[in-house]
N, C-alpha and C positions, 0 to 999 in steps of 0.2 A: 504494500500500500504506500503510495507516495504522499508525502506531507507537503501540502500546498503552502508555499512561502512567499511573502512579499518583503523586500528589503527597503527600508525607509531611511534615507540619509541624504543630506543636502550636498554632499561631496561625491561627484561622479566617480572619482578614483577609488574612494572608499567602497562604493557599491560594487565596482568592478573587481576589486581585490577580494571582497567577501564572496562574490559569485564564483570566483576562481577557486577559492578555498572550499566552497560547498560542493564543487564537482566531485570531491572525494567521497561524498555521502550519497549513495544510490537512492536512499529514501527521500531525500530533500529535493523538491522540485520548485525552483524559483519561477513563479508564474508572472511576477510583475515587480516593478520597483517604483519608488516615488521619491521626489526631491524635497517635498514639504508636507506639512500636516494636512492642508486642505485637499491636496491631490491624493494623499494616502487614504483619507477618509472615504473618498469616492470609490477608490479601488477596493478597499476592505469591504465596503457595503455591497459592491456589485459582485465581487469574486469570492467572498467569504473564505479567506485563507485559514489554514489550521494554525499557522505560526507567522509572527512578524519579527524580523530583526529591526529594532527601533533605536535610532540615534536619539539622544536626549536634547542636546543643544542644536536647534535649527533656527534660521532667521524667522521672525514672526512668532510662531508658536512652537512650544517644546513638545517632546515626546509625551510628557505627562498630560499636556493639554489635549493631545490626540486621544489618549485613553479616556479622558473625561467626556469627550464628545461622541464616542461610539457606544452603541447600546450594549452589544455583546462582544466582549473582548476575546480575540484569539489568544493563543499562548504567546508569551512575550519573552524575547531575549534582548536585553538592552545592549547597545554598543555605544561607547563614548570615550572621549579622551579625558574626561573629568571625573576623577574618582570620588569627589565629594558627594556625588549623586548615589553612590552605592547603597547607603543606608536607606534612602528614600525609595530606591528601586525595590529593595527587598521588603519594605513596608507594604508595597502594592503587590507582593507575592509574585514577582516576576520569576520565570524559570531560572534565569541566570543573568549575569552581568559581565560583559566582555570589555576589557580595556583595549583601546586602539594603541598601536597597531595590534591586530588580533593574532594571537599565537595559535598555530594549528592544533597544539595539544589541548589548549583551553577550549577551543571550538569543538574538538572531539568530545571532551567531557560534557559540554553543554548539550550536544546532540544526543549523547547517551542518556543524559538526564531526561531529555525530551521524550526519547523512545520509551524509557521506563514509565514515564507519566502517562503516555498514550496507552501502553499495554495495561496499566492499572485501571484506566478509565474504561477500556474495552471490557474488562472483567466486571466492572461495576455497573455500567449501563450501556445499552445500545445507543449510539449517537443519532438522535432523531431531530431533524430540522423541524421547526414549528414552534410550539410554545417553549418557553424557557423551562428546562427541567431542573429538578433538585440539585443536580451535579454541575449545572452551568454556573459560571462565576460572573458577577457583574462588577463593574468598576464604579466606586463611589468616591467622589471628591467633595470635601467640605472645607472651604478656605484653603489652608496649607496642608491639611491632612488628606491622605489618600489611601484607599484600601481596594483589594480584590476580595470579594466576599462570595462564597458559595451560597446559593439561594436557600439550601437547607439549614444554614446558620441564621437566617433572617426570620425572626418570630412575628414581626408586626410592621405594617406600613400605616402611617397616620397622616391624614391630610392636614397641611398647614398652608392655607391660601393656595398659591400656584405650585407649592412644593409638596414633597412627601418626606416625612421623617422616617428614617430606616432604623429599626431596632435590632441590633445584633451585639452579643456580648454586653459590654458596658457602654457601647457607642450608640449615639442617636444622631447621625449626621442628616442634613437635609439634601435632597436631590430635586432638580428642576423637572419633575414629572408629576402629572396628575394621577389620582387613584384610578380614574377611568382608563387611562393609557396603560397603567401597570396591570390592571385587571385583565385587559385584552391579551397581554403577553404572558401572564403567569399561568402555570399549570393548575387547572381547577381541581385536580385531585389533591393538591397540597395547600392551595391558598383559597381563602373564602372571604367574600365581601360581607363583613359582619353588619355594617351600617354605612351611612353616608361618609363617615370619616375614617373608617378602619378596614384594612384587609389583614386577616390573621393567618398564620401558618398552622394548619390543623394538627401537625405533628408536635407543636409546642403547647398544646392545651393540657393543663394540669387538672382543672376542676370545672364542672358545669353545674350551675344552679338555676332554678326558675327565677324570673325577674318580673318587673312591673309589666302590666298590659299584655301578658302572654309571651313576653320576650324571654331571653336567657342571658345569664351573666357567665362569661367564661373567664377563668384565671389562667394566664399563661405561665410557663415555667420561669419566666423572667420576673414574675410578680405583677405584671400589668393586668388590670381587670377591664374587660371590654364587654359592652352590651351588644347582644345580637338583637337587632330590631325585630318587632313582631312579624313583619313581612318576611324577613330573612330567616326567622326561626323555622318556618314551614320547610324551606329549602334545606336548612341545616339538618333538621330531623330526618328528612328523606335521605340525605347524603350519609349521615352517621347511623341511620337505621335505629333512631331512638324511639 
């Protein structure tokens, strides 16, 4: 199986050098390259690569900006001449971080890590295009903080104006997405629209109690108490066979 790859770097020589190094790896198929973030976003959204090699410092927008603008992140290996970004890169759970000029041995290690990750995912789930599955990771950026989060780690989305607050671990960052938009993309077997303001992850429910007007009150494992509206309670009971 070939791993569809896009190289994103504003320096043509750097792109060519990486392409040459990647010819050693039969699994890696470089399908496109991009010289800036806007060009890269268009190519990622139309070609849906499995992997991107991403430079961080580029004119205009950085590699981190790119990740904040795409809905579903492919696997990421950062390439950069600036090592101060390393900690930030691993905070977003990138697969690896390669310093330029890229050494063949380090590239080989990164590709091995990638292959191991893909094998692991194959065993965990079949990769289905369509709704975002539990194992898909989404990129969340709030101010200076950035994360890659697997959807199964997110227990709650809460509407805050035009934003949604994302609850995972002890974090509650805001993302510029409406609950309606999220509801369309999320897997309905895992995520449920409890009311106008909340989408809950069914796997994070700890307790369920009757509530006012024929509704229900659920408590999540994170401690949040969320009301399921009377209208949604009918659907919820059908889903959960209560």
